[in-house]
C-alpha positions as CSV (number, residue, x, y, z in Angstrom):
1,M,83.9,-25.6,75.9
2,S,80.6,-25.4,77.8
3,E,80.6,-26.6,81.3
4,L,77.1,-28.0,81.0
5,V,75.0,-29.0,78.1
6,I,71.4,-30.2,78.5
7,H,70.0,-31.6,75.3
8,D,66.7,-33.0,73.9
9,A,64.6,-31.4,76.7
10,T,61.2,-29.9,76.1
11,V,62.2,-26.4,77.1
12,V,59.6,-23.9,78.4
13,T,61.7,-20.8,78.2
14,V,59.2,-18.2,79.7
15,D,61.1,-15.6,77.5
16,E,59.4,-12.6,75.9
17,E,58.4,-14.7,72.9
18,N,57.0,-17.5,75.1
19,R,59.1,-20.0,73.2
20,I,58.6,-23.7,73.9
21,L,61.1,-26.0,72.2
22,R,60.1,-29.6,71.7
23,E,63.7,-30.8,71.5
24,G,65.9,-28.1,73.0
25,T,69.4,-27.6,74.2
26,I,70.6,-25.4,77.0
27,R,74.3,-24.4,77.1
28,V,75.9,-23.1,80.3
29,E,79.3,-21.5,80.9
30,D,80.5,-20.1,84.2
31,G,77.0,-20.4,85.7
32,E,75.4,-18.4,82.9
33,I,73.1,-19.6,80.1
34,T,74.9,-19.0,76.8
35,A,72.3,-20.5,74.4
36,V,68.8,-22.0,74.3
37,E,68.2,-23.4,70.9
38,P,66.8,-26.5,69.1
39,T,68.8,-29.6,69.6
40,E,71.2,-30.6,66.9
41,E,73.0,-33.9,66.5
42,A,76.3,-32.3,67.6
43,D,74.7,-31.4,71.0
44,R,74.4,-35.0,71.8
45,R,78.1,-35.5,71.4
46,A,79.0,-32.1,73.0
47,D,82.5,-31.6,74.5
48,A,81.5,-30.4,77.9
49,D,82.2,-31.0,81.6
50,R,78.7,-32.4,82.0
51,V,76.2,-33.5,79.4
52,I,72.6,-34.3,80.4
53,D,70.3,-36.3,78.1
54,A,67.0,-34.8,79.0
55,D,64.8,-36.8,76.6
56,G,61.4,-37.2,78.2
57,Q,61.9,-34.3,80.5
58,I,60.6,-30.7,80.7
59,A,63.1,-27.9,81.4
60,I,61.7,-24.8,83.1
61,P,63.3,-21.9,85.0
62,G,63.9,-22.5,88.7
63,L,60.7,-22.1,90.7
64,I,60.5,-19.2,93.1
65,D,58.6,-19.2,96.5
66,A,57.9,-15.5,96.8
67,H,56.8,-15.4,100.4
68,R,58.0,-17.8,103.1
69,H,58.5,-18.0,106.9
70,T,61.0,-20.7,107.6
71,D,62.0,-20.6,111.3
72,F,59.5,-23.3,112.4
73,A,59.9,-25.7,109.5
74,L,59.9,-28.6,112.0
75,V,56.3,-28.0,113.2
76,G,54.8,-29.5,110.0
77,G,51.7,-31.5,110.8
78,L,51.4,-30.3,114.5
79,F,49.0,-27.4,113.7
80,S,47.2,-28.8,110.7
81,D,43.9,-29.6,112.3
82,L,43.6,-26.7,114.7
83,D,41.1,-23.9,113.9
84,G,42.6,-20.5,113.0
85,D,42.3,-18.8,116.4
86,H,43.6,-21.8,118.3
87,L,46.5,-22.2,115.9
88,L,47.4,-18.5,116.2
89,R,47.5,-18.7,120.0
90,E,49.7,-21.8,120.0
91,A,52.0,-20.5,117.3
92,I,52.7,-17.1,119.0
93,S,53.2,-19.0,122.3
94,L,55.8,-21.2,120.6
95,Y,57.4,-18.1,118.9
96,H,57.9,-16.5,122.3
97,N,59.4,-19.5,123.9
98,A,61.4,-21.5,121.3
99,E,64.6,-19.5,121.2
100,K,65.1,-19.8,125.0
101,E,63.9,-23.4,125.4
102,L,65.1,-24.9,122.2
103,G,68.2,-22.9,121.1
104,D,69.9,-22.5,117.8
105,S,70.1,-26.2,117.0
106,F,66.3,-26.3,116.6
107,F,66.3,-23.5,114.0
108,E,69.4,-24.8,112.3
109,A,67.7,-28.2,111.8
110,G,64.6,-26.5,110.6
111,W,66.3,-24.3,108.0
112,E,68.3,-27.2,106.7
113,L,65.2,-29.3,106.3
114,A,63.5,-26.4,104.6
115,C,66.3,-26.2,102.1
116,L,66.1,-29.9,101.4
117,R,62.3,-29.7,100.9
118,Q,62.6,-26.7,98.6
119,L,65.4,-28.3,96.6
120,T,63.5,-31.6,96.1
121,N,60.4,-29.7,95.0
122,G,62.2,-27.7,92.3
123,I,62.3,-24.4,94.3
124,T,65.6,-22.7,93.5
125,T,64.9,-19.3,95.1
126,V,63.0,-18.3,98.3
127,N,62.0,-14.9,99.6
128,A,61.9,-15.4,103.4
129,M,61.0,-13.2,106.4
130,D,62.2,-14.7,109.7
131,F,63.4,-14.2,113.2
132,T,66.6,-16.3,112.7
133,P,67.9,-14.8,109.4
134,E,71.5,-15.5,110.1
135,I,70.9,-19.2,110.4
136,G,68.7,-19.0,107.3
137,A,71.3,-17.2,105.2
138,E,74.0,-19.8,106.0
139,A,71.6,-22.8,105.4
140,V,70.5,-21.4,102.0
141,G,74.0,-20.5,101.0
142,E,75.5,-23.8,101.9
143,S,72.7,-25.8,100.2
144,G,73.5,-24.0,96.9
145,L,70.0,-22.4,96.7
146,R,69.3,-18.8,96.1
147,G,67.5,-16.7,98.8
148,V,66.4,-13.2,99.7
149,I,66.2,-13.1,103.5
150,G,65.0,-10.4,105.8
151,P,64.9,-10.2,109.6
152,E,61.3,-9.9,110.6
153,L,60.7,-6.6,112.5
154,A,57.7,-6.5,114.8
155,D,58.0,-4.6,118.1
156,L,54.4,-5.4,119.0
157,L,55.1,-9.1,118.8
158,K,58.8,-9.3,120.0
159,P,60.3,-8.0,123.3
160,E,63.2,-6.1,121.7
161,S,62.7,-2.4,121.2
162,P,62.4,-0.8,117.7
163,A,66.0,0.5,118.0
164,E,67.3,-3.0,119.0
165,Q,65.5,-4.7,116.1
166,L,66.6,-2.1,113.6
167,A,70.2,-2.4,114.8
168,E,70.1,-6.2,114.4
169,A,68.6,-5.8,110.9
170,R,71.4,-3.4,109.9
171,S,74.0,-5.9,111.2
172,F,72.4,-8.7,109.3
173,I,72.4,-6.7,106.1
174,E,76.1,-5.7,106.5
175,E,77.2,-9.3,107.1
176,Y,75.0,-11.3,104.7
177,H,73.8,-9.2,101.8
178,D,75.3,-10.3,98.5
179,T,77.1,-13.3,99.9
180,Y,77.6,-16.9,98.7
181,D,78.6,-15.6,95.2
182,G,75.6,-13.3,95.2
183,R,73.0,-16.1,95.8
184,V,72.1,-14.8,99.2
185,T,70.8,-11.2,99.5
186,A,69.0,-9.2,102.2
187,S,65.7,-7.5,102.4
188,I,64.1,-5.1,104.9
189,A,61.1,-7.0,106.4
190,P,58.7,-5.3,108.8
191,G,56.0,-7.7,109.9
192,G,53.1,-5.4,108.8
193,E,50.5,-3.1,110.3
194,V,49.6,-5.6,113.0
195,G,53.1,-6.1,114.4
196,C,54.8,-2.7,113.9
197,S,54.4,0.6,115.9
198,R,54.8,4.0,114.3
199,K,58.2,4.3,115.8
200,L,59.3,1.1,114.1
201,W,57.9,2.1,110.8
202,E,59.8,5.4,110.9
203,G,63.0,3.4,111.7
204,V,62.3,1.1,108.7
205,A,62.0,4.2,106.5
206,D,65.4,5.4,107.7
207,L,66.9,2.0,107.1
208,R,65.5,1.9,103.6
209,R,67.0,5.3,102.8
210,Y,70.3,3.9,103.9
211,Y,69.9,0.7,101.7
212,P,67.9,2.0,98.7
213,D,68.6,-1.1,96.6
214,L,67.0,-3.6,99.0
215,R,63.4,-4.9,98.7
216,L,60.9,-4.0,101.4
217,H,59.0,-7.2,102.2
218,T,55.9,-6.9,104.5
219,H,52.3,-8.0,105.1
220,L,49.4,-5.8,104.3
221,Y,45.7,-6.1,104.9
222,D,45.9,-9.6,106.3
223,T,43.5,-8.7,109.1
224,P,40.1,-7.0,109.0
225,E,41.4,-4.6,111.6
226,A,44.2,-3.3,109.2
227,D,42.8,0.2,109.0
228,T,42.5,0.4,112.8
229,M,46.0,-0.6,113.2
230,A,47.2,1.9,110.7
231,A,45.1,4.6,112.4
232,A,47.1,3.8,115.6
233,S,50.2,4.8,113.7
234,G,48.6,8.1,112.6
235,A,47.5,7.1,109.0
236,D,44.2,6.7,107.3
237,D,45.0,3.1,106.2
238,P,48.1,0.9,105.7
239,I,48.7,2.1,102.1
240,A,48.7,5.7,103.2
241,L,51.1,4.8,106.0
242,L,53.6,3.3,103.7
243,D,53.2,6.1,101.1
244,E,53.7,8.7,103.8
245,L,57.0,7.2,104.8
246,D,58.2,6.7,101.1
247,L,57.9,2.9,101.5
248,L,55.5,2.2,98.7
249,D,57.1,1.9,95.2
250,E,58.4,-0.7,92.8
251,R,60.9,-2.0,95.4
252,T,58.0,-3.0,97.8
253,L,56.6,-6.5,98.2
254,L,53.1,-6.6,99.8
255,T,51.9,-10.0,101.0
256,H,48.3,-11.2,101.3
257,L,45.9,-8.2,100.8
258,L,43.0,-10.5,101.8
259,H,41.1,-7.5,103.2
260,A,42.0,-5.0,100.6
261,D,39.3,-3.6,98.3
262,E,39.3,-2.5,94.7
263,D,40.5,1.0,95.4
264,D,43.3,-0.4,97.5
265,A,44.3,-2.6,94.6
266,R,44.3,0.3,92.2
267,R,46.5,2.4,94.6
268,I,49.0,-0.5,95.0
269,A,49.2,-1.1,91.3
270,E,49.7,2.6,90.6
271,S,52.6,2.7,93.1
272,G,54.4,-0.1,91.2
273,A,54.5,-2.3,94.3
274,H,54.4,-6.1,93.8
275,V,51.8,-8.4,95.4
276,L,52.7,-11.8,97.0
277,H,49.6,-14.0,97.0
278,C,49.3,-17.1,99.3
279,A,46.1,-18.6,98.2
280,T,46.3,-21.9,100.1
281,V,46.8,-20.5,103.6
282,Y,43.6,-18.4,103.4
283,S,41.7,-21.1,101.7
284,Y,42.7,-23.5,104.5
285,F,41.5,-21.3,107.3
286,R,39.3,-18.8,105.5
287,A,40.8,-16.0,107.6
288,G,37.6,-15.1,109.4
289,A,34.7,-14.0,107.3
290,Q,36.7,-12.7,104.4
291,T,37.6,-15.1,101.6
292,W,38.4,-12.9,98.6
293,F,41.6,-11.8,97.0
294,P,41.3,-8.7,94.7
295,L,42.7,-10.5,91.7
296,P,40.6,-8.9,89.0
297,A,41.2,-5.3,90.3
298,L,44.9,-6.0,90.5
299,R,45.0,-7.4,87.0
300,E,43.0,-4.6,85.6
301,A,45.3,-2.0,87.2
302,G,48.4,-3.9,86.0
303,A,49.9,-5.0,89.3
304,N,52.5,-7.8,89.3
305,V,51.4,-10.8,91.3
306,A,53.7,-13.7,92.4
307,L,52.9,-16.7,94.6
308,G,54.2,-17.9,98.0
309,L,53.6,-20.8,100.4
310,D,53.8,-18.7,103.6
311,D,54.2,-20.4,107.0
312,P,54.5,-24.1,107.9
313,F,52.3,-23.3,111.0
314,W,49.4,-22.7,108.6
315,F,50.0,-25.1,105.8
316,D,52.7,-27.7,105.9
317,C,53.4,-28.1,102.2
318,W,56.5,-27.3,100.1
319,D,55.0,-27.8,96.6
320,I,54.8,-24.3,95.0
321,I,53.3,-25.9,91.9
322,Q,50.3,-26.9,93.9
323,E,50.1,-23.4,95.2
324,A,49.6,-22.2,91.6
325,K,46.8,-24.7,91.1
326,H,45.1,-23.5,94.3
327,A,45.5,-19.8,93.3
328,R,43.6,-20.6,90.1
329,L,40.9,-22.6,91.8
330,L,40.3,-19.8,94.4
331,A,40.2,-17.1,91.8
332,N,37.7,-19.2,89.7
333,F,35.6,-19.9,92.7
334,E,35.3,-16.2,93.6
335,Y,35.1,-14.7,90.2
336,G,34.2,-17.3,87.6
337,A,36.2,-19.6,85.3
338,H,39.3,-18.6,83.3
339,Q,40.7,-16.0,85.7
340,L,44.3,-17.3,85.2
341,S,45.7,-19.2,82.2
342,S,48.1,-22.0,82.8
343,Y,50.9,-20.1,81.1
344,K,50.2,-17.1,83.4
345,L,50.5,-19.4,86.4
346,V,53.9,-20.6,85.1
347,K,55.0,-17.0,84.8
348,M,53.8,-16.2,88.3
349,L,56.1,-19.0,89.6
350,T,59.1,-17.8,87.6
351,I,59.5,-14.5,85.7
352,D,56.8,-12.6,87.6
353,A,58.3,-13.6,91.0
354,A,61.8,-12.8,89.7
355,R,60.5,-9.3,88.7
356,A,59.0,-8.8,92.2
357,L,62.4,-9.6,93.7
358,G,64.2,-7.3,91.3
359,M,66.0,-10.3,89.8
360,D,64.3,-10.6,86.4
361,D,67.5,-9.6,84.6
362,E,69.3,-12.6,86.2
363,I,66.7,-15.4,86.7
364,G,63.1,-16.3,85.9
365,S,63.5,-17.4,82.3
366,L,65.7,-19.6,80.2
367,E,67.6,-17.4,77.8
368,A,71.1,-16.4,77.0
369,G,72.7,-14.0,79.5
370,K,70.8,-15.2,82.6
371,R,72.0,-17.3,85.4
372,A,71.5,-21.0,84.9
373,D,68.7,-21.8,87.4
374,V,67.0,-24.8,85.7
375,V,64.6,-27.5,86.8
376,L,64.0,-30.7,84.9
377,F,60.7,-32.5,85.4
378,D,60.4,-36.2,84.4
379,V,57.3,-36.6,82.3
380,D,58.3,-39.8,80.6
381,A,55.8,-41.9,82.6
382,R,52.4,-43.4,81.9
383,R,50.7,-41.1,84.4
384,H,51.7,-38.1,82.2
385,E,51.4,-39.4,78.7
386,P,50.2,-38.4,76.2
387,F,50.2,-34.6,76.6
388,S,50.2,-31.5,74.5
389,N,49.4,-28.4,76.5
390,L,52.6,-28.1,78.5
391,P,51.6,-25.1,80.7
392,S,48.4,-27.1,81.7
393,L,50.4,-30.2,82.4
394,L,52.8,-28.1,84.6
395,T,50.1,-26.5,86.6
396,N,47.4,-29.2,86.7
397,T,49.2,-32.5,86.7
398,I,52.8,-32.3,87.6
399,T,53.8,-31.8,91.3
400,G,57.0,-30.7,92.9
401,G,57.8,-34.3,93.5
402,D,58.3,-34.8,89.8
403,A,61.4,-32.6,89.9
404,N,64.2,-34.8,88.7
405,T,67.2,-32.4,88.3
406,V,67.8,-29.0,89.9
407,I,70.5,-26.6,88.8
408,V,71.3,-23.2,90.4
409,D,74.0,-20.9,89.0
410,G,75.1,-23.8,86.8
411,E,75.7,-26.1,89.7
412,L,74.0,-29.5,89.8
413,L,72.3,-29.6,93.2
414,M,70.1,-32.7,92.4
415,H,70.3,-35.1,89.5
416,D,68.1,-38.0,88.6
417,G,66.4,-37.5,92.0
418,V,69.7,-37.7,94.0
419,V,70.5,-34.7,96.0
420,K,74.2,-33.6,95.5
421,S,74.5,-30.4,97.5
422,M,73.3,-31.5,100.9
423,P,73.8,-34.4,103.3
424,V,70.3,-35.8,103.1
425,E,70.5,-38.5,105.9
426,E,72.2,-36.1,108.4
427,T,69.6,-33.4,107.6
428,V,66.6,-35.7,108.2
429,A,68.2,-37.2,111.3
430,A,68.8,-33.7,112.8
431,A,65.2,-32.7,112.0
432,E,63.9,-35.8,113.7
433,R,66.0,-35.3,116.8
434,E,65.0,-31.6,117.2
435,R,61.4,-32.3,116.5
436,S,61.4,-34.9,119.3
437,R,63.0,-32.4,121.6
438,L,60.3,-29.8,120.7
439,Q,57.7,-32.3,121.8
440,E,59.5,-33.1,125.0
441,K,60.0,-29.4,125.9
442,T,56.5,-28.2,125.0
443,G,54.2,-31.1,125.7
444,W,52.9,-31.5,122.2
445,K,51.7,-35.1,121.6
446,T,52.0,-36.7,118.2
447,S,51.2,-40.1,116.7
448,L,50.6,-41.4,113.2
449,A,46.9,-40.6,113.7
450,G,47.4,-36.9,114.5
451,S,48.7,-34.4,117.1
452,S,47.4,-32.4,120.0
453,P,48.8,-29.2,121.7
454,P,49.9,-29.1,125.3
455,E,47.1,-28.9,127.9
456,K,48.6,-25.7,129.3
457,S,50.5,-23.2,127.1
458,I,54.2,-22.9,127.7
459,V,54.0,-19.1,128.1
460,R,51.3,-16.6,128.5
461,R,49.1,-16.9,125.4
462,I,48.8,-13.9,123.2
463,S,46.6,-13.7,120.1
464,A,46.1,-11.1,117.5
465,R,42.6,-10.2,118.7
466,P,43.6,-9.1,122.2
467,I,46.4,-7.1,120.7
468,I,44.0,-5.4,118.4
469,R,41.5,-4.7,121.1
470,A,44.2,-3.2,123.3
471,I,45.4,-1.0,120.5
472,E,41.8,0.2,119.8
473,Q,41.4,1.1,123.5
474,Y,44.8,2.2,124.6
475,G,47.1,2.8,121.6
476,H,50.4,1.2,120.6
477,G,52.3,2.5,123.6
478,F,50.3,0.4,126.0
479,V,50.6,-2.7,123.9
480,S,54.4,-2.3,123.5
481,E,54.8,-1.9,127.3
482,H,52.7,-5.0,128.1
483,L,53.9,-7.6,125.7
484,P,56.3,-10.1,127.2
């Protein structure tokens, strides 16, 4: 007897044959998909623990947010109208002060709210890089979601030494990797060339040799000074730095690449590394003078590209489907129409992201033998009818808010819009309480009309540009000694 049968759904399988079933049935046993096939009359009368009539709904694999920072989920809206430099100063100021001033309760409420937001937007898996990974692992695990979580390592931005940060990362891996029935796994997550000294990179290389199966998740070329930063670590450029330390291969996830060129794209693709593209963040603030993302070069060279929503400081949205739309619009704006098909965007949110995480044999498509991570979108509404091109509907019209039912590992986390796996009212109440405390402690002012930062920063302000100038003039040692 199946534990779960979903019948009469329009099933977008994202399998190797790209099958789309107009009236399809998904059978699940012990959290695993056992069959995806056309619906028969017997399916509607199936003997199962749970039978879902999905007529008027589209079933797709669970969505994957391939790059996320989650610690500060409670700051949504506070930073939305600041320019990029001002935002960065206030964000780093808050990073340096929040743990001491606000404590674990602030981050616990933030992570739990993030899980609720992801769940209700159809995101079943998140790849996160954060300073509070233990809190995150427990929040993701308890919510029923799936997560790859790495402690963010950045000795140029954090007061702890490389040795201390690496020891903490090892401790996290030992305690949380492959927990919650395998739904929570660990990654190794150096912040990138801007935040890491040569000493830290060398420690990361040692850590990876000790844990060869873990993904390396980092930022690359997200600043025009990337080559200068790499030079301070004794390498010609960031790609050469990673390659020299045996950190550039098919287990590597590279985020942003905004300031990479065509040759960089070719080298990345040849290494087998995966690219995590966050189109909206850079469209939102334009990241200085550079606006391009080397999509054609990456595609031509055969690189795998997935999508992420990045940081709530920069863009307070939890709808990964909208991110796919923005990725296409940005690509078309830069290079001309038809850069990404609708079906390719669906794959970038599912199977391509699963491949980047090394999980494509478990999730990312709806087919027998994979874990049952399924999202049902309600399209039986006048605002969606009539329709024919389902990939286009999914990427141009539907939003995360249309998610009706969310299943992870065969467990029903949300059904008919009602969250089953989390205490919604308590989660929202805790978020409201901690957000109010944030405002009281820091001096942020908010109203329905907007928000404004404190008149005087709560700690000495540090921005990326002074860091970069100091490194250019004095080297990493000076900067490490003088950061608070």
